[in-house]
Predicted model as a PDB file, atoms N, CA, C, CB and O in Angstrom, pLDDT in the B-factor column:
MODEL        1                                                                  
ATOM      1  N   UNK A   1       0.695  -1.066   0.267  1.00 51.00           N  
ATOM      2  CA  UNK A   1      -0.139   0.083   0.143  1.00 51.00           C  
ATOM      3  C   UNK A   1       0.587   1.198   0.292  1.00 51.00           C  
ATOM      4  CB  UNK A   1      -1.186   0.113   1.019  1.00 51.00           C  
ATOM      5  O   UNK A   1       1.202   1.300   1.354  1.00 51.00           O  
ATOM      6  N   UNK A   2       0.693   2.216  -0.636  1.00 59.00           N  
ATOM      7  CA  UNK A   2       2.271   2.915  -1.300  1.00 59.00           C  
ATOM      8  C   UNK A   2       1.481   4.155  -0.255  1.00 59.00           C  
ATOM      9  CB  UNK A   2       2.690   3.297  -3.702  1.00 59.00           C  
ATOM     10  O   UNK A   2       2.219   4.768   0.515  1.00 59.00           O  
ATOM     11  N   UNK A   3       0.044   4.468  -0.268  1.00 67.00           N  
ATOM     12  CA  UNK A   3       0.051   5.561   1.183  1.00 67.00           C  
ATOM     13  C   UNK A   3       0.381   5.457   2.493  1.00 67.00           C  
ATOM     14  CB  UNK A   3      -1.046   5.964   1.510  1.00 67.00           C  
ATOM     15  O   UNK A   3       0.275   6.335   3.350  1.00 67.00           O  
ATOM     16  N   UNK A   4       0.896   4.044   2.652  1.00 72.00           N  
ATOM     17  CA  UNK A   4       1.714   4.253   4.032  1.00 72.00           C  
ATOM     18  C   UNK A   4       2.695   4.259   3.967  1.00 72.00           C  
ATOM     19  CB  UNK A   4       1.662   3.550   4.967  1.00 72.00           C  
ATOM     20  O   UNK A   4       3.225   4.001   5.047  1.00 72.00           O  
ATOM     21  N   UNK A   5       3.780   4.550   2.676  1.00 75.00           N  
ATOM     22  CA  UNK A   5       4.780   4.887   2.770  1.00 75.00           C  
ATOM     23  C   UNK A   5       5.242   6.165   3.035  1.00 75.00           C  
ATOM     24  CB  UNK A   5       5.118   4.516   2.027  1.00 75.00           C  
ATOM     25  O   UNK A   5       5.072   6.911   2.070  1.00 75.00           O  
ATOM     26  N   UNK A   6       5.888   6.812   4.220  1.00 75.00           N  
ATOM     27  CA  UNK A   6       6.158   8.333   4.773  1.00 75.00           C  
ATOM     28  C   UNK A   6       7.143   8.680   3.787  1.00 75.00           C  
ATOM     29  CB  UNK A   6       6.764   8.536   6.439  1.00 75.00           C  
ATOM     30  O   UNK A   6       7.470   9.864   3.863  1.00 75.00           O  
ATOM     31  N   UNK A   7       7.722   8.020   2.879  1.00 78.00           N  
ATOM     32  CA  UNK A   7       9.341   8.945   2.266  1.00 78.00           C  
ATOM     33  C   UNK A   7       8.641  10.023   1.258  1.00 78.00           C  
ATOM     34  CB  UNK A   7      10.796   7.686   1.068  1.00 78.00           C  
ATOM     35  O   UNK A   7       8.839  11.185   1.614  1.00 78.00           O  
ATOM     36  N   UNK A   8       7.456   9.790  -0.546  1.00 80.00           N  
ATOM     37  CA  UNK A   8       7.173  10.786  -0.609  1.00 80.00           C  
ATOM     38  C   UNK A   8       6.991  11.902   0.188  1.00 80.00           C  
ATOM     39  CB  UNK A   8       6.607  10.609  -0.996  1.00 80.00           C  
ATOM     40  O   UNK A   8       7.684  12.915   0.281  1.00 80.00           O  
ATOM     41  N   UNK A   9       5.705  11.504   0.895  1.00 83.00           N  
ATOM     42  CA  UNK A   9       4.877  12.681   1.712  1.00 83.00           C  
ATOM     43  C   UNK A   9       5.391  13.356   2.782  1.00 83.00           C  
ATOM     44  CB  UNK A   9       3.717  12.223   2.277  1.00 83.00           C  
ATOM     45  O   UNK A   9       4.855  14.421   3.091  1.00 83.00           O  
ATOM     46  N   UNK A  10       6.409  12.915   3.467  1.00 86.00           N  
ATOM     47  CA  UNK A  10       7.555  13.732   4.076  1.00 86.00           C  
ATOM     48  C   UNK A  10       8.036  14.779   3.768  1.00 86.00           C  
ATOM     49  CB  UNK A  10       8.465  13.255   4.119  1.00 86.00           C  
ATOM     50  O   UNK A  10       7.834  15.858   4.326  1.00 86.00           O  
ATOM     51  N   UNK A  11       8.747  14.557   2.812  1.00 90.00           N  
ATOM     52  CA  UNK A  11       9.577  15.154   2.054  1.00 90.00           C  
ATOM     53  C   UNK A  11       8.317  15.892   1.199  1.00 90.00           C  
ATOM     54  CB  UNK A  11      10.702  14.123   1.291  1.00 90.00           C  
ATOM     55  O   UNK A  11       8.817  17.004   1.028  1.00 90.00           O  
ATOM     56  N   UNK A  12       7.310  15.933   0.714  1.00 91.00           N  
ATOM     57  CA  UNK A  12       6.709  16.995   0.402  1.00 91.00           C  
ATOM     58  C   UNK A  12       6.030  18.532   1.410  1.00 91.00           C  
ATOM     59  CB  UNK A  12       5.832  16.292  -0.203  1.00 91.00           C  
ATOM     60  O   UNK A  12       5.896  19.736   1.193  1.00 91.00           O  
ATOM     61  N   UNK A  13       5.728  17.490   2.655  1.00 92.00           N  
ATOM     62  CA  UNK A  13       5.234  17.892   3.863  1.00 92.00           C  
ATOM     63  C   UNK A  13       6.448  18.885   4.124  1.00 92.00           C  
ATOM     64  CB  UNK A  13       4.935  16.653   4.978  1.00 92.00           C  
ATOM     65  O   UNK A  13       6.086  20.054   3.993  1.00 92.00           O  
ATOM     66  N   UNK A  14       7.781  18.742   4.456  1.00 94.00           N  
ATOM     67  CA  UNK A  14       8.916  19.586   4.853  1.00 94.00           C  
ATOM     68  C   UNK A  14       8.977  20.094   3.567  1.00 94.00           C  
ATOM     69  CB  UNK A  14      10.277  18.926   5.468  1.00 94.00           C  
ATOM     70  O   UNK A  14      10.023  19.445   3.588  1.00 94.00           O  
ATOM     71  N   UNK A  15       8.910  20.643   2.370  1.00 95.00           N  
ATOM     72  CA  UNK A  15       9.313  21.003   1.461  1.00 95.00           C  
ATOM     73  C   UNK A  15       8.193  22.209   1.384  1.00 95.00           C  
ATOM     74  CB  UNK A  15       9.525  19.945   0.468  1.00 95.00           C  
ATOM     75  O   UNK A  15       8.481  23.356   1.043  1.00 95.00           O  
ATOM     76  N   UNK A  16       6.769  21.742   1.783  1.00 94.00           N  
ATOM     77  CA  UNK A  16       5.897  22.873   1.514  1.00 94.00           C  
ATOM     78  C   UNK A  16       5.990  23.858   2.846  1.00 94.00           C  
ATOM     79  CB  UNK A  16       4.319  22.320   1.203  1.00 94.00           C  
ATOM     80  O   UNK A  16       5.491  24.982   2.786  1.00 94.00           O  
ATOM     81  N   UNK A  17       6.672  23.376   4.090  1.00 94.00           N  
ATOM     82  CA  UNK A  17       6.213  24.151   5.435  1.00 94.00           C  
ATOM     83  C   UNK A  17       7.848  25.294   5.066  1.00 94.00           C  
ATOM     84  CB  UNK A  17       6.131  22.791   7.441  1.00 94.00           C  
ATOM     85  O   UNK A  17       8.138  26.467   5.300  1.00 94.00           O  
ATOM     86  N   UNK A  18       8.327  24.488   4.604  1.00 94.00           N  
ATOM     87  CA  UNK A  18       9.832  25.350   4.245  1.00 94.00           C  
ATOM     88  C   UNK A  18       9.549  26.579   3.102  1.00 94.00           C  
ATOM     89  CB  UNK A  18      11.158  24.114   3.438  1.00 94.00           C  
ATOM     90  O   UNK A  18      10.329  27.530   3.134  1.00 94.00           O  
ATOM     91  N   UNK A  19       8.684  26.587   2.305  1.00 94.00           N  
ATOM     92  CA  UNK A  19       8.280  27.245   1.385  1.00 94.00           C  
ATOM     93  C   UNK A  19       7.336  28.536   2.748  1.00 94.00           C  
ATOM     94  CB  UNK A  19       7.346  26.094   0.067  1.00 94.00           C  
ATOM     95  O   UNK A  19       7.530  29.711   3.059  1.00 94.00           O  
ATOM     96  N   UNK A  20       6.629  27.777   3.061  1.00 93.00           N  
ATOM     97  CA  UNK A  20       5.908  28.807   3.902  1.00 93.00           C  
ATOM     98  C   UNK A  20       6.890  29.774   5.060  1.00 93.00           C  
ATOM     99  CB  UNK A  20       4.746  27.899   4.751  1.00 93.00           C  
ATOM    100  O   UNK A  20       6.808  30.999   5.153  1.00 93.00           O  
ATOM    101  N   UNK A  21       7.598  29.095   5.694  1.00 93.00           N  
ATOM    102  CA  UNK A  21       7.871  29.779   6.616  1.00 93.00           C  
ATOM    103  C   UNK A  21       9.404  30.736   6.061  1.00 93.00           C  
ATOM    104  CB  UNK A  21       7.933  28.739   7.897  1.00 93.00           C  
ATOM    105  O   UNK A  21       9.783  31.746   6.654  1.00 93.00           O  
ATOM    106  N   UNK A  22      10.135  30.132   4.796  1.00 94.00           N  
ATOM    107  CA  UNK A  22      10.801  30.492   4.262  1.00 94.00           C  
ATOM    108  C   UNK A  22      10.893  32.080   3.425  1.00 94.00           C  
ATOM    109  CB  UNK A  22      10.810  29.543   3.814  1.00 94.00           C  
ATOM    110  O   UNK A  22      11.629  33.067   3.394  1.00 94.00           O  
ATOM    111  N   UNK A  23       9.449  31.502   2.714  1.00 93.00           N  
ATOM    112  CA  UNK A  23       9.895  33.074   1.851  1.00 93.00           C  
ATOM    113  C   UNK A  23       7.801  33.287   1.801  1.00 93.00           C  
ATOM    114  CB  UNK A  23      11.219  32.786  -0.585  1.00 93.00           C  
ATOM    115  O   UNK A  23       7.501  34.345   1.247  1.00 93.00           O  
ATOM    116  N   UNK A  24       7.091  32.812   2.076  1.00 91.00           N  
ATOM    117  CA  UNK A  24       5.988  33.120   2.054  1.00 91.00           C  
ATOM    118  C   UNK A  24       5.008  33.828   3.530  1.00 91.00           C  
ATOM    119  CB  UNK A  24       5.618  31.952   1.522  1.00 91.00           C  
ATOM    120  O   UNK A  24       3.981  34.485   3.361  1.00 91.00           O  
ATOM    121  N   UNK A  25       5.587  33.518   4.887  1.00 91.00           N  
ATOM    122  CA  UNK A  25       5.811  33.987   5.601  1.00 91.00           C  
ATOM    123  C   UNK A  25       6.208  35.705   5.584  1.00 91.00           C  
ATOM    124  CB  UNK A  25       6.443  33.157   5.900  1.00 91.00           C  
ATOM    125  O   UNK A  25       5.403  36.635   5.539  1.00 91.00           O  
ATOM    126  N   UNK A  26       7.543  35.773   5.630  1.00 91.00           N  
ATOM    127  CA  UNK A  26       7.820  37.249   5.330  1.00 91.00           C  
ATOM    128  C   UNK A  26       7.127  37.712   4.845  1.00 91.00           C  
ATOM    129  CB  UNK A  26       8.689  37.638   4.750  1.00 91.00           C  
ATOM    130  O   UNK A  26       6.452  38.315   5.679  1.00 91.00           O  
ATOM    131  N   UNK A  27       6.594  37.945   3.434  1.00 91.00           N  
ATOM    132  CA  UNK A  27       6.230  38.776   2.663  1.00 91.00           C  
ATOM    133  C   UNK A  27       4.874  38.843   3.227  1.00 91.00           C  
ATOM    134  CB  UNK A  27       6.453  38.483   1.279  1.00 91.00           C  
ATOM    135  O   UNK A  27       4.443  39.996   3.188  1.00 91.00           O  
ATOM    136  N   UNK A  28       4.194  38.132   3.653  1.00 89.00           N  
ATOM    137  CA  UNK A  28       2.900  38.201   4.826  1.00 89.00           C  
ATOM    138  C   UNK A  28       3.074  39.129   5.652  1.00 89.00           C  
ATOM    139  CB  UNK A  28       2.671  36.997   5.753  1.00 89.00           C  
ATOM    140  O   UNK A  28       2.681  40.290   5.541  1.00 89.00           O  
ATOM    141  N   UNK A  29       3.780  38.570   6.677  1.00 87.00           N  
ATOM    142  CA  UNK A  29       4.354  39.538   8.200  1.00 87.00           C  
ATOM    143  C   UNK A  29       4.625  41.284   7.251  1.00 87.00           C  
ATOM    144  CB  UNK A  29       6.619  38.586   9.149  1.00 87.00           C  
ATOM    145  O   UNK A  29       4.422  42.188   8.061  1.00 87.00           O  
ATOM    146  N   UNK A  30       4.870  41.647   6.337  1.00 89.00           N  
ATOM    147  CA  UNK A  30       5.621  42.614   5.724  1.00 89.00           C  
ATOM    148  C   UNK A  30       4.481  44.394   5.265  1.00 89.00           C  
ATOM    149  CB  UNK A  30       6.288  41.594   4.203  1.00 89.00           C  
ATOM    150  O   UNK A  30       4.594  45.620   5.258  1.00 89.00           O  
ATOM    151  N   UNK A  31       3.094  42.853   4.847  1.00 86.00           N  
ATOM    152  CA  UNK A  31       1.875  44.249   5.508  1.00 86.00           C  
ATOM    153  C   UNK A  31       1.577  44.969   6.340  1.00 86.00           C  
ATOM    154  CB  UNK A  31       0.943  44.177   5.703  1.00 86.00           C  
ATOM    155  O   UNK A  31       1.219  44.297   7.307  1.00 86.00           O  
ATOM    156  N   UNK A  32       1.504  46.159   6.568  1.00 78.00           N  
ATOM    157  CA  UNK A  32       0.501  46.960   7.504  1.00 78.00           C  
ATOM    158  C   UNK A  32      -0.757  46.841   7.500  1.00 78.00           C  
ATOM    159  CB  UNK A  32       0.548  48.169   7.380  1.00 78.00           C  
ATOM    160  O   UNK A  32      -1.686  46.669   6.710  1.00 78.00           O  
ATOM    161  N   UNK A  33      -0.362  47.104   9.642  1.00 75.00           N  
ATOM    162  CA  UNK A  33      -2.443  46.546   9.132  1.00 75.00           C  
ATOM    163  C   UNK A  33      -3.090  48.313   9.117  1.00 75.00           C  
ATOM    164  CB  UNK A  33      -3.805  45.098  11.202  1.00 75.00           C  
ATOM    165  O   UNK A  33      -2.500  49.332   9.476  1.00 75.00           O  
ATOM    166  N   UNK A  34      -4.102  48.200   8.717  1.00 81.00           N  
ATOM    167  CA  UNK A  34      -5.023  49.293   8.519  1.00 81.00           C  
ATOM    168  C   UNK A  34      -5.432  49.795  10.057  1.00 81.00           C  
ATOM    169  CB  UNK A  34      -6.364  48.769   7.584  1.00 81.00           C  
ATOM    170  O   UNK A  34      -5.607  50.977  10.351  1.00 81.00           O  
ATOM    171  N   UNK A  35      -5.529  48.871  10.819  1.00 79.00           N  
ATOM    172  CA  UNK A  35      -6.327  49.240  12.109  1.00 79.00           C  
ATOM    173  C   UNK A  35      -5.089  48.880  13.051  1.00 79.00           C  
ATOM    174  CB  UNK A  35      -7.923  48.276  12.432  1.00 79.00           C  
ATOM    175  O   UNK A  35      -5.253  47.798  13.614  1.00 79.00           O  
ATOM    176  N   UNK A  36      -3.980  49.476  13.337  1.00 75.00           N  
ATOM    177  CA  UNK A  36      -3.313  49.070  14.245  1.00 75.00           C  
ATOM    178  C   UNK A  36      -3.835  49.027  15.681  1.00 75.00           C  
ATOM    179  CB  UNK A  36      -2.335  49.697  14.124  1.00 75.00           C  
ATOM    180  O   UNK A  36      -4.388  50.017  16.159  1.00 75.00           O  
ATOM    181  N   UNK A  37      -3.670  47.893  16.381  1.00 76.00           N  
ATOM    182  CA  UNK A  37      -4.139  48.582  18.151  1.00 76.00           C  
ATOM    183  C   UNK A  37      -3.567  49.750  18.777  1.00 76.00           C  
ATOM    184  CB  UNK A  37      -3.763  47.582  19.367  1.00 76.00           C  
ATOM    185  O   UNK A  37      -2.479  50.321  18.835  1.00 76.00           O  
ATOM    186  N   UNK A  38      -4.856  49.884  19.264  1.00 79.00           N  
ATOM    187  CA  UNK A  38      -4.012  51.672  20.422  1.00 79.00           C  
ATOM    188  C   UNK A  38      -4.124  50.695  22.036  1.00 79.00           C  
ATOM    189  CB  UNK A  38      -5.814  54.085  20.571  1.00 79.00           C  
ATOM    190  O   UNK A  38      -4.719  49.773  22.594  1.00 79.00           O  
ATOM    191  N   UNK A  39      -3.306  51.484  22.161  1.00 85.00           N  
ATOM    192  CA  UNK A  39      -3.349  51.201  23.967  1.00 85.00           C  
ATOM    193  C   UNK A  39      -4.671  51.984  24.679  1.00 85.00           C  
ATOM    194  CB  UNK A  39      -1.717  51.991  24.846  1.00 85.00           C  
ATOM    195  O   UNK A  39      -4.718  52.164  25.896  1.00 85.00           O  
ATOM    196  N   UNK A  40      -5.468  52.313  23.989  1.00 83.00           N  
ATOM    197  CA  UNK A  40      -6.699  52.885  25.361  1.00 83.00           C  
ATOM    198  C   UNK A  40      -7.249  51.889  25.801  1.00 83.00           C  
ATOM    199  CB  UNK A  40      -8.043  53.873  25.006  1.00 83.00           C  
ATOM    200  O   UNK A  40      -6.958  50.757  25.413  1.00 83.00           O  
ATOM    201  N   UNK A  41      -8.231  52.166  26.777  1.00 84.00           N  
ATOM    202  CA  UNK A  41      -8.715  51.505  27.164  1.00 84.00           C  
ATOM    203  C   UNK A  41     -10.068  51.284  26.775  1.00 84.00           C  
ATOM    204  CB  UNK A  41      -8.458  51.663  28.054  1.00 84.00           C  
ATOM    205  O   UNK A  41     -10.740  52.274  27.064  1.00 84.00           O  
ATOM    206  N   UNK A  42     -10.959  50.085  26.058  1.00 79.00           N  
ATOM    207  CA  UNK A  42     -12.421  49.932  26.004  1.00 79.00           C  
ATOM    208  C   UNK A  42     -13.222  50.889  26.594  1.00 79.00           C  
ATOM    209  CB  UNK A  42     -12.795  48.800  26.541  1.00 79.00           C  
ATOM    210  O   UNK A  42     -12.870  50.897  27.774  1.00 79.00           O  
ATOM    211  N   UNK A  43     -14.090  51.689  26.439  1.00 83.00           N  
ATOM    212  CA  UNK A  43     -15.463  52.007  27.424  1.00 83.00           C  
ATOM    213  C   UNK A  43     -16.355  51.370  27.445  1.00 83.00           C  
ATOM    214  CB  UNK A  43     -16.130  53.027  27.296  1.00 83.00           C  
ATOM    215  O   UNK A  43     -16.773  50.741  26.472  1.00 83.00           O  
ATOM    216  N   UNK A  44     -16.852  51.382  28.551  1.00 85.00           N  
ATOM    217  CA  UNK A  44     -18.317  50.591  28.824  1.00 85.00           C  
ATOM    218  C   UNK A  44     -19.411  51.374  28.811  1.00 85.00           C  
ATOM    219  CB  UNK A  44     -18.440  49.904  30.158  1.00 85.00           C  
ATOM    220  O   UNK A  44     -20.058  51.917  29.707  1.00 85.00           O  
ATOM    221  N   UNK A  45     -19.536  51.324  27.247  1.00 83.00           N  
ATOM    222  CA  UNK A  45     -21.346  51.158  27.593  1.00 83.00           C  
ATOM    223  C   UNK A  45     -22.106  51.711  28.295  1.00 83.00           C  
ATOM    224  CB  UNK A  45     -21.784  50.176  28.066  1.00 83.00           C  
ATOM    225  O   UNK A  45     -22.630  50.893  29.051  1.00 83.00           O  
ATOM    226  N   UNK A  46     -22.570  53.032  28.501  1.00 83.00           N  
ATOM    227  CA  UNK A  46     -24.029  53.231  29.638  1.00 83.00           C  
ATOM    228  C   UNK A  46     -24.960  52.043  28.965  1.00 83.00           C  
ATOM    229  CB  UNK A  46     -25.063  55.176  29.531  1.00 83.00           C  
ATOM    230  O   UNK A  46     -25.092  51.836  27.759  1.00 83.00           O  
ATOM    231  N   UNK A  47     -25.595  51.291  30.091  1.00 84.00           N  
ATOM    232  CA  UNK A  47     -26.683  50.574  29.441  1.00 84.00           C  
ATOM    233  C   UNK A  47     -28.266  51.029  30.410  1.00 84.00           C  
ATOM    234  CB  UNK A  47     -26.212  48.707  29.498  1.00 84.00           C  
ATOM    235  O   UNK A  47     -28.305  50.711  31.598  1.00 84.00           O  
ATOM    236  N   UNK A  48     -29.228  51.616  29.900  1.00 85.00           N  
ATOM    237  CA  UNK A  48     -30.355  51.751  30.706  1.00 85.00           C  
ATOM    238  C   UNK A  48     -31.020  50.356  30.036  1.00 85.00           C  
ATOM    239  CB  UNK A  48     -31.237  53.334  30.557  1.00 85.00           C  
ATOM    240  O   UNK A  48     -30.726  49.603  29.108  1.00 85.00           O  
ATOM    241  N   UNK A  49     -32.369  50.475  31.313  1.00 83.00           N  
ATOM    242  CA  UNK A  49     -33.285  48.947  30.415  1.00 83.00           C  
ATOM    243  C   UNK A  49     -34.387  49.952  29.540  1.00 83.00           C  
ATOM    244  CB  UNK A  49     -34.514  47.426  31.895  1.00 83.00           C  
ATOM    245  O   UNK A  49     -34.725  51.128  29.676  1.00 83.00           O  
ATOM    246  N   UNK A  50     -34.750  48.902  28.607  1.00 82.00           N  
ATOM    247  CA  UNK A  50     -35.706  49.293  28.078  1.00 82.00           C  
ATOM    248  C   UNK A  50     -36.912  49.194  28.037  1.00 82.00           C  
ATOM    249  CB  UNK A  50     -35.556  49.218  27.469  1.00 82.00           C  
ATOM    250  O   UNK A  50     -37.263  48.023  27.888  1.00 82.00           O  
ATOM    251  N   UNK A  51     -38.113  50.248  28.134  1.00 83.00           N  
ATOM    252  CA  UNK A  51     -39.134  50.100  28.027  1.00 83.00           C  
ATOM    253  C   UNK A  51     -40.296  49.304  27.483  1.00 83.00           C  
ATOM    254  CB  UNK A  51     -39.083  50.697  27.889  1.00 83.00           C  
ATOM    255  O   UNK A  51     -40.460  49.960  26.454  1.00 83.00           O  
ATOM    256  N   UNK A  52     -41.100  48.488  27.437  1.00 82.00           N  
ATOM    257  CA  UNK A  52     -41.326  47.882  26.423  1.00 82.00           C  
ATOM    258  C   UNK A  52     -42.946  48.930  26.742  1.00 82.00           C  
ATOM    259  CB  UNK A  52     -41.085  45.972  26.385  1.00 82.00           C  
ATOM    260  O   UNK A  52     -43.194  49.600  27.744  1.00 82.00           O  
ATOM    261  N   UNK A  53     -44.100  48.669  25.087  1.00 83.00           N  
ATOM    262  CA  UNK A  53     -44.976  49.610  25.385  1.00 83.00           C  
ATOM    263  C   UNK A  53     -46.171  48.580  25.812  1.00 83.00           C  
ATOM    264  CB  UNK A  53     -45.242  50.690  24.141  1.00 83.00           C  
ATOM    265  O   UNK A  53     -47.126  49.126  26.366  1.00 83.00           O  
ATOM    266  N   UNK A  54     -46.227  47.581  25.686  1.00 79.00           N  
ATOM    267  CA  UNK A  54     -46.824  46.488  25.524  1.00 79.00           C  
ATOM    268  C   UNK A  54     -46.879  45.583  27.240  1.00 79.00           C  
ATOM    269  CB  UNK A  54     -45.955  45.753  24.224  1.00 79.00           C  
ATOM    270  O   UNK A  54     -47.571  44.597  27.494  1.00 79.00           O  
ATOM    271  N   UNK A  55     -46.021  46.235  28.099  1.00 63.00           N  
ATOM    272  CA  UNK A  55     -45.655  45.387  29.828  1.00 63.00           C  
ATOM    273  C   UNK A  55     -46.536  46.799  30.527  1.00 63.00           C  
ATOM    274  CB  UNK A  55     -43.202  45.178  30.566  1.00 63.00           C  
ATOM    275  O   UNK A  55     -46.684  46.893  31.746  1.00 63.00           O  
TER     276      UNK A  55                                                      
ENDMDL                                                                          
END                                                                             
């Protein structure tokens, strides 16, 4: 059964991960985020109960 032989599949997996790690990932990480994180604390909204007209 050839699918149980790990030799060709391991080489394919290793090659794909090396390609991703060494070529694709640095290119993706150079993009600038359009919405950078801020240091502000999130404000808590004031909540008021809603009065339903039918109760």
